[in-house]
Every structure is written in C-alpha cells, then in structure tokens.
C-alpha positions as CSV (number, residue, x, y, z in Angstrom):
1,M,0.2,-0.1,0.2
2,I,1.0,3.4,-0.7
3,I,0.4,6.4,1.2
4,K,1.1,9.7,0.4
5,P,0.4,12.6,3.0
6,I,-2.0,15.6,1.4
7,G,-0.7,19.2,2.2
8,E,2.3,19.9,4.7
9,R,2.1,16.4,6.7
10,V,4.8,13.8,7.0
11,L,4.0,10.6,7.7
12,L,6.1,8.8,10.5
13,K,6.8,5.4,11.9
14,H,7.1,6.0,16.1
15,Q,10.5,4.6,17.3
16,K,9.7,2.2,20.1
17,K,10.4,3.3,24.0
18,Q,14.1,2.1,25.1
19,E,13.3,-0.8,28.0
20,V,17.1,-1.4,28.5
21,T,19.9,1.0,29.1
22,K,23.3,0.7,27.4
23,G,24.6,-0.7,30.7
24,G,22.2,-3.6,30.4
25,I,19.8,-2.1,33.1
26,Y,16.1,-2.8,32.7
27,I,13.6,0.4,32.6
28,P,10.3,-0.1,34.1
29,E,7.4,1.5,32.1
30,S,6.5,3.8,34.6
31,A,10.1,5.4,34.5
32,R,10.3,5.4,30.6
33,Q,10.4,9.1,29.0
34,E,8.3,9.3,25.8
35,K,10.8,9.7,22.8
36,K,9.5,11.7,20.2
37,E,11.6,10.4,17.5
38,G,10.4,8.8,14.2
39,V,11.5,7.7,11.0
40,V,10.0,9.4,7.8
41,I,7.8,6.9,5.6
42,A,6.2,9.5,3.3
43,V,6.2,13.1,2.9
44,G,3.4,15.8,1.8
45,T,4.4,19.1,-0.3
46,F,3.9,22.5,0.4
47,E,1.0,24.5,-0.9
48,D,2.7,25.7,-3.7
49,G,3.3,22.4,-4.8
50,K,7.3,22.3,-3.7
51,E,8.4,19.2,-1.8
52,L,9.2,19.5,1.8
53,P,12.8,19.1,3.0
54,L,12.3,15.8,4.2
55,K,12.7,12.4,2.4
56,K,12.0,8.8,3.4
57,G,14.1,7.1,5.7
58,D,15.2,10.4,7.7
59,H,15.3,10.0,11.3
60,V,13.6,13.1,13.2
61,I,12.6,14.5,16.3
62,Y,9.3,15.9,16.6
63,G,7.3,17.9,18.8
64,G,3.8,19.3,19.1
65,Y,0.7,18.0,20.9
66,Q,-1.5,17.0,17.7
67,S,-0.9,14.0,15.5
68,D,-3.1,11.3,14.1
69,E,-2.3,7.4,14.7
70,I,-3.1,5.1,11.9
71,E,-2.4,1.5,12.0
72,I,-1.5,-0.5,8.6
73,D,-0.6,-4.3,8.7
74,D,-0.5,-4.3,12.8
75,E,1.9,-1.3,12.7
76,K,1.7,2.1,14.0
77,F,2.3,5.2,12.2
78,L,1.6,8.9,13.1
79,F,0.7,11.8,10.6
80,V,2.7,15.0,11.5
81,D,2.4,18.6,10.7
82,F,5.8,19.6,9.2
83,K,6.0,22.7,11.5
84,D,5.9,20.1,14.1
85,I,9.1,18.8,12.9
86,L,11.9,20.0,15.2
87,A,15.2,18.4,13.6
88,T,16.5,15.7,11.8
89,I,19.2,13.1,13.2
90,A,22.3,12.3,11.4
91,N,24.4,9.0,12.3
92,E,27.9,10.0,12.3
C-alpha cells in the first residue's frame, strides 16, 4: 500500500521506547520517557507544490501535541504536521 500525505504533513513510524539502558539495566514502563522520534515513511508538499525538505528514511525529532495515529498491517504510524518537525538526526 502506498500512502501519500496531503498538504504539509509527514507520515512517521514512531521509534519504540528504550527498555534497557546501554549498561543493561531494565527500565520499568513507569520510568520511561516518551521519545518523540520517528522515521519518515512519506512526505507531503507545500501549498505551492514544492517538496518538503525531508525524504523517506530520515530520522527526525518531532514536537507538538497533535498527531493522528493510524494502524496499517498491525504497525502504528503517525501523521505529523511539518511545522512540528524539530530536527533531523544524522548518524556520524
């Protein structure tokens, strides 16, 4: 299935919460912080038709309080407004 966001929206696959620290310590669910990170699956366009400065596979940090969650083939995805994308994460 191909999904193309309409307008200034980005489809993300939410990054799962970390359950174990790098040192091997288990983090109980009550102590986990909600990570607002995701991987770009699809990108919409600006109103004038220009492409948003993101591409499929980009790892991003997002903010905001509004996102629409959908489930496709037992996987959860989020539609986030482009204005709520705070940064991209590059692996060095």
